[in-house]
C-alpha positions, 0 to 999 in steps of 0.5 A, spaced: 125 618 594 132 618 594 135 623 599 137 630 597 144 632 600 146 640 600 153 642 601 155 649 603 162 652 601 166 654 607 168 661 605 174 660 610 178 655 606 183 659 602 187 657 596 194 655 599 198 659 593 196 665 597 200 663 603 207 662 600 210 661 607 205 655 609 206 652 602 213 652 602 213 649 609 208 644 607 212 641 601 218 641 605 215 637 610 211 632 605 216 632 599 221 627 598 227 632 598 230 635 604 231 643 604 239 642 603 237 639 596 232 643 594 234 649 588 236 656 591 237 659 584 236 656 577 240 656 570 247 659 573 253 660 568 260 659 570 261 666 571 255 667 575 257 661 580 264 664 581 261 671 583 256 668 588 259 663 591 266 663 595 269 657 591 276 658 594 273 657 601 272 650 600 279 648 598 282 652 604 277 648 609 279 642 606 286 643 605 286 641 597 289 645 592 284 648 587 284 646 580 285 651 575 280 649 570 273 652 572 270 645 569 273 641 574 271 646 580 264 645 578 264 638 577 267 637 584 261 642 587 256 638 583 259 631 586 258 634 593 251 637 592 252 644 592 250 645 585 246 641 580 247 640 572 241 643 569 242 639 563 241 646 559 248 648 559 248 651 566 248 649 573 242 650 579 245 652 586 242 648 591 240 651 598 246 647 601 251 650 596 248 657 598 248 656 605 255 654 606 259 658 600 254 664 599 258 671 599 251 674 600 246 670 603 241 675 601 241 674 594 238 667 595 231 668 597 230 661 600 236 662 605 236 669 605 233 669 612 238 664 615 243 669 617 246 669 624 244 675 628 248 678 633 246 682 639 250 685 644 246 688 650 249 693 655 246 690 661 243 683 664 237 684 660 234 687 653 232 694 655 238 697 652 242 694 646 249 697 644 250 693 638 246 689 633 249 686 627 247 680 622 252 676 618 251 675 610 256 670 608 255 663 608 256 658 614 262 655 611 265 662 608 263 666 614 264 662 620 271 664 623 270 671 622 263 671 626 266 667 631 272 672 632 266 678 632 262 674 638 269 673 642 271 680 641 264 682 645 264 677 650 266 679 658 273 678 659 277 678 665 285 679 667 289 674 669 297 673 671 301 668 668 308 668 668 309 675 671 305 677 665 298 680 665 293 678 660 286 679 658 282 673 656 275 671 655 270 668 661 268 663 656 271 658 652 272 659 645 271 652 644 264 651 647 262 658 644 264 655 637 260 648 638 254 651 641 253 656 635 255 651 630 250 646 633 245 652 632 246 653 625 246 645 623 240 643 627 235 649 626 229 647 622 229 650 615 221 650 615 221 655 619 221 661 614 223 668 616 227 666 622 235 664 623 240 663 629 240 669 634 246 670 638 245 675 644 250 677 649 249 680 656 253 682 661 253 676 665 251 671 660 250 669 652 244 666 649 244 662 642 237 660 639 235 657 633 228 656 629 225 650 631 224 645 637 229 640 639 228 633 636 231 630 643 228 631 650 232 636 654 234 630 659 237 626 654 241 631 650 248 629 653 247 622 651 242 622 645 244 624 638 239 626 632 239 631 626 235 635 622 240 636 616 245 631 615 247 634 609 249 640 612 252 636 618 257 632 615 261 637 611 261 642 618 263 636 622 269 634 617 271 641 617 271 641 625 265 646 626 262 640 631 266 637 636 264 635 643 261 641 646 259 637 653 266 636 654 268 643 653 263 646 657 265 641 663 272 643 663 270 651 663 265 649 669 271 646 672 276 652 671 270 657 674 270 653 681 277 653 682 
């Protein structure tokens, strides 16, 4: 007689659709398209795009003259991967476009949790915070304002130069800029509900981002790998990411004098 096999349904197995965060992470990990290329908002009119994205920021960063015709602007943004023609008389805004140029990240569900949070503590630990702020603007649009906000809250000391007393930050602005830029660029976008965090203490500043490093700690100086090449290229071109190691070494040399 043929063997009889009995199979029991495993009640612990649940539909993936019931876990949207896990489903999104799985598609990002196995899909052909990178996070930056995915669609954030669909079927937007010309006016809706100009309302949601700070188009002028792109032309300020590149130093190019902004075209007067909206059609030329939208065609350029499509070429760069910030928009995608939906072939139905409108445009889709990609995650890359939203991340870089959004006037308000919170209106884009796919990137709403990727804004930068800045926390200023009263002492050397987390027991008491003085201020906590979360940025809402896209990375390209809000980077300079965010950097100034952070530098204004870092510890300072006084120096005398040419007979004039001046108050300067204890930290190199160049180093802080590149550390934060790298945290934005190299974060793991598959980690939902978490974005870069800048924590300012009395004696230090800590910058963290979602995801594990792709490089071993002892190889960080001489090895380069990036998760988000489409995000890295424009940020590097606009001066967000330079040689942070050199800036840090210069700062350390100054502190030993």
